[in-house]
C-alpha positions in Angstrom: -21.0 5.8 43.6 -22.1 2.8 42.1 -24.2 5.2 40.0 -21.1 7.7 38.9 -19.1 5.1 37.7 -21.3 3.5 35.1 -22.3 6.9 33.8 -18.7 7.5 33.3 -18.7 3.6 31.2 -21.5 4.9 29.2 -19.8 8.2 28.1 -16.6 6.6 27.4 -18.2 4.3 25.6 -20.5 6.8 23.7 -17.1 8.5 22.8 -15.9 5.8 21.6 -18.4 5.2 19.3 -18.7 8.3 18.3 -14.8 8.6 17.6 -15.3 5.1 15.3 -18.5 7.4 13.2 -15.9 10.2 12.9 -12.2 8.9 11.5 -14.2 6.3 8.9 -15.3 9.2 7.3 -12.1 10.6 5.6 -14.0 13.4 3.6 -15.0 15.9 7.2 -13.4 18.9 6.9 -13.5 21.9 9.9 -15.9 23.7 7.8 -17.6 20.5 6.4 -18.0 21.3 3.2 -17.2 19.4 0.5 -13.3 20.4 -2.1 -14.0 20.1 -5.6 -11.4 21.0 -7.9 -12.6 22.2 -11.7 -10.0 21.1 -13.9 -9.7 23.0 -17.4 -7.3 22.1 -20.0 -8.2 25.8 -21.6 -8.2 24.4 -25.3 -7.1 28.1 -27.0 -10.3 28.4 -29.4 -12.7 31.3 -29.9 -14.3 32.5 -27.1 -17.6 33.1 -28.2 -19.7 31.5 -25.6 -17.8 30.8 -22.1 -15.0 34.0 -22.2 -13.3 32.4 -19.4 -13.7 29.1 -20.2 -15.7 26.1 -20.3 -14.3 24.8 -15.8 -14.2 28.5 -14.6 -17.5 28.9 -15.9 -18.9 25.8 -14.2 -16.8 26.2 -11.3 -18.5 30.0 -11.1 -21.9 28.2 -10.5 -20.8 25.9 -8.0 -18.6 28.7 -6.1 -22.9 29.9 -5.4 -23.7 26.5 -3.1 -22.3 27.4 -0.1 -21.7 23.4 0.7 -19.1 23.8 -1.4 -15.6 24.9 -2.0 -14.7 25.3 -5.2 -10.3 26.1 -7.0 -10.2 26.7 -10.6 -7.2 25.0 -12.2 -5.7 24.8 -15.4 -3.1 23.0 -17.7 -1.1 26.4 -17.8 -0.8 26.2 -13.9 2.4 25.1 -12.0 2.0 21.3 -11.7 -0.6 21.5 -14.7 -3.4 22.2 -11.8 -2.8 18.7 -10.6 0.0 18.4 -7.6 0.2 16.3 -5.2 -0.6 18.6 -2.6 -3.7 20.1 -4.9 -5.5 16.5 -5.0 -4.9 15.6 -1.5 -7.0 18.6 -0.8 -9.6 17.6 -2.5 -13.1 15.6 -2.7 -14.6 16.2 -6.0 -12.6 16.0 -9.2 -14.3 17.9 -12.4 -12.2 17.3 -15.3 -12.9 18.7 -18.9 -10.0 18.8 -21.8 -10.8 18.5 -25.5 -7.8 17.9 -27.3 -4.6 17.9 -24.7 -5.2 14.0 -23.7 -1.6 13.4 -23.6 -0.5 16.5 -21.9 -1.6 14.7 -18.4 1.1 11.9 -18.1 0.5 8.2 -17.2 1.9 8.2 -13.0 -0.2 11.1 -12.6 -3.7 9.2 -14.1 -2.2 7.0 -11.2 -1.9 9.0 -8.9 -5.3 10.0 -9.1 -6.9 6.8 -9.6 -5.0 5.7 -6.9 -6.9 7.9 -4.7 -10.3 7.2 -6.5 -9.3 3.6 -5.0 -8.9 4.6 -1.6 -11.8 6.6 -1.0 -10.1 9.9 -1.1 -11.6 11.2 -4.8 -14.3 11.5 -6.7 -14.0 12.0 -10.9 -16.3 13.9 -12.5 -15.5 13.6 -16.6 -17.4 15.9 -18.1 -18.2 15.4 -22.4 -15.2 14.5 -23.7 -12.6 13.4 -21.1 -14.4 10.1 -21.7 -10.8 9.9 -23.7 -9.1 11.7 -21.0 -6.0 9.6 -18.8 -7.6 9.5 -15.5 -10.5 8.5 -17.4 -9.4 5.8 -19.5 -7.0 4.3 -16.9 -10.0 4.5 -14.1 -12.2 2.4 -16.4 -9.2 0.0 -16.9 -8.9 -0.7 -12.9 -12.4 -1.4 -13.1 -13.0 -4.3 -15.5 -10.1 -5.3 -14.0 -11.6 -5.0 -11.0 -15.0 -6.7 -12.5 -12.9 -9.3 -13.9 -11.8 -10.3 -10.4 -15.2 -10.0 -8.5 -16.5 -12.9 -10.9 -13.8 -15.5 -9.9 -14.1 -17.3 -6.5 -12.4 -16.1 -3.1 -9.1 -18.2 -3.1 -8.5 -17.9 -7.3 -8.5 -13.8 -6.8 -6.1 -14.0 -5.0 -4.1 -16.1 -7.4 -5.3 -14.0 -9.9 -3.7 -11.2 -12.4 -4.9 -9.5 -15.3 -3.3 -8.3 -18.5 -4.9 -5.9 -21.0 -4.6 -7.3 -24.6 -3.4 -4.7 -27.0 -2.2 -0.8 -26.1 -3.6 2.3 -24.3 -4.8 4.1 -27.3 -7.4 6.2 -28.1 -9.8 4.4 -31.3 -13.1 4.3 -32.2 -14.7 1.0 -32.4 -16.9 -0.7 -35.0 -20.4 0.2 -35.0 -21.2 -3.6 -34.5 -19.2 -3.8 -31.1 -20.9 -5.5 -28.0 -21.6 -3.1 -25.1 -19.7 -5.6 -22.2 -15.7 -6.3 -22.5 -14.2 -9.5 -23.3 -12.3 -11.7 -20.7 -11.1 -15.1 -20.9 -9.7 -16.8 -18.2 -6.3 -19.1 -17.9 -5.8 -21.7 -15.2 -2.2 -23.4 -14.2 -1.6 -26.3 -13.3 0.1 -23.9 -9.8 -3.7 -22.4 -8.6 -2.9 -19.2 -10.7 -5.4 -18.2 -12.6 -4.5 -15.5 -15.7 -7.1 -13.2 -16.9 -6.9 -11.9 -20.4 -8.5 -8.9 -20.8 -9.9 -6.5 -23.5 -8.8 -3.2 -23.0 -11.9 -0.3 -22.5 -11.3 1.9 -25.6 -13.8 4.3 -23.7 -14.7 5.8 -27.3 -18.2 5.0 -29.7 -18.5 4.4 -33.4 -20.4 7.7 -34.5 -20.0 11.4 -33.1 -20.2 14.5 -33.6 -22.8 15.4 -35.8 -23.3 18.6 -36.9 -25.4 21.2 -34.0 -28.9 19.6 -33.1 -31.2 19.4 -29.8 -31.5 15.5 -28.0 -33.8 14.7 -25.3 -32.3 13.6 -21.7 -34.3 11.3 -19.9 -34.4 10.6 -16.2 -33.3 6.7 -15.8 -32.9 6.5 -12.5 -35.6 8.2 -11.0 -34.8 9.3 -7.2 -31.3 9.4 -7.6 -29.2 12.0 -5.3 -27.6 13.0 -8.9 -31.3 14.4 -10.5 -32.8 16.0 -7.4 -34.5 18.7 -8.6 -34.4 18.0 -12.4 -36.8 17.7 -15.2 -37.6 13.5 -15.5 -36.8 14.6 -19.2 -35.5 17.9 -20.6 -34.0 19.1 -24.4 -31.1 20.6 -25.0 -31.5 23.2 -27.7 -27.9 22.5 -29.2 -25.1 19.8 -28.7 -22.9 16.6 -30.5 -24.6 13.8 -31.0 -23.0 10.4 -29.7 -23.7 6.9 -30.3 -23.2 3.6 -28.0 -21.6 1.3 -28.3 -19.8 2.6 -25.3 -17.0 0.4 -25.3 -16.7 0.9 -21.3 -17.6 -1.8 -18.5 -21.1 -1.9 -17.6 -21.9 1.5 -15.3 -22.6 0.1 -11.4 -25.8 3.2 -12.1 -26.8 4.4 -15.4 -28.7 7.5 -14.2 -29.3 9.3 -17.4 -29.6 8.2 -21.2 -30.3 11.1 -24.4 -31.5 10.8 -28.0 -31.5 12.4 -31.4 -33.8 12.6 -33.9 -31.7 10.3 -36.5 -32.7 7.9 -33.5 -29.2 7.5 -31.7 -28.5 6.8 -28.1 -26.1 7.0 -25.7 -25.9 6.3 -21.7 -25.1 9.9 -21.2 -24.6 9.9 -17.2 -23.2 6.9 -15.5 -21.4 5.5 -12.2 -18.9 2.9 -11.5 -18.1 2.3 -8.3 -13.8 2.0 -7.9 -13.0 0.1 -5.0 -13.9 2.3 -2.3 -14.4 5.4 -4.6 -16.0 6.7 -7.2 -16.4 7.5 -11.0 -19.3 9.9 -13.0 -19.0 10.6 -16.7 -21.6 13.2 -17.8 -21.6 13.1 -21.8 -23.6 16.6 -22.3 -20.7 19.4 -23.3 -18.8 20.8 -25.8 -17.1 24.8 -25.7 -18.4 25.8 -29.0 -22.2 25.1 -27.5 -24.3 27.0 -24.7 -25.2 23.8 -23.0 -23.5 24.0 -19.6 -25.2 27.8 -19.4 -28.5 25.0 -19.3 -29.8 25.3 -15.4 -31.2 21.0 -15.1 -27.0 20.5 -16.6 -25.3 22.3 -14.3 -27.4 21.2 -11.1 -26.8 17.0 -12.2 -23.3 18.9 -12.1 -23.8 19.9 -8.5 -25.6 17.1 -7.1 -22.4 15.0 -8.6 -20.7 16.9 -6.3 -23.0 16.5 -3.4 -23.5 12.9 -3.6 -20.3 11.6 -4.4 -18.2 13.2 -1.8 -20.8 11.1 0.8 
């Protein structure tokens, strides 16, 4: 009887531990797959390279991986393809836009960012999505998170962040630094006001006529680059040049260079609250960038890794 009683106690303890383990993971589903939503504004352009738009091309590739459950959405869909119900059924949002950044509201973008911070969603922003509202608001929240994180814990509780200027899309100066200005103002009541430069998520030079680039894996062994050559060439792409006016990435996974000496951190990860954001620069609807095997592999790897 004593042995049976002890065995029952052990089983109850084990069940409790397993319950904690499962409950601590917000993305365990019945079919054990990662739910990916590939969103594309579906810019109206001559369909020379992607007859069914870049987003659907990427989604078709991702569907080949049995570990992913993939859905496509577009700006023209009901609720712009980003309704709350759709977001609740999404682990990783792959986001592509170019011309119609302003068509997604600030409130919807904030909802996306709040889900990232809660660890319920991860964001992959592709190419021109550096100026999408979800990415820009995520970068603002990351900048505020980093600024508050530099304060002692007792001051952090009494601190507030105020960004300079308005949320707008503008190019930074070529002489701009790669980090944001922050000023801490301490009042007599112990409160701290953090005055911050607002990240504009852009760069001083870009978009030269089509040319080749070389992408290099900076963080060798990172899950995002699994199965990807340490260096590879894109035969045709646009050029982006630093400084990239965003908060300092937590991880620079890939960088990219061009024949004119231009340089860009082309694969960056930020930890925001309990979630993550991955910006991946290569793309453009006019070039066959997304038809390059390493590019598709990186997006696929990122979906799998970000959902963990």
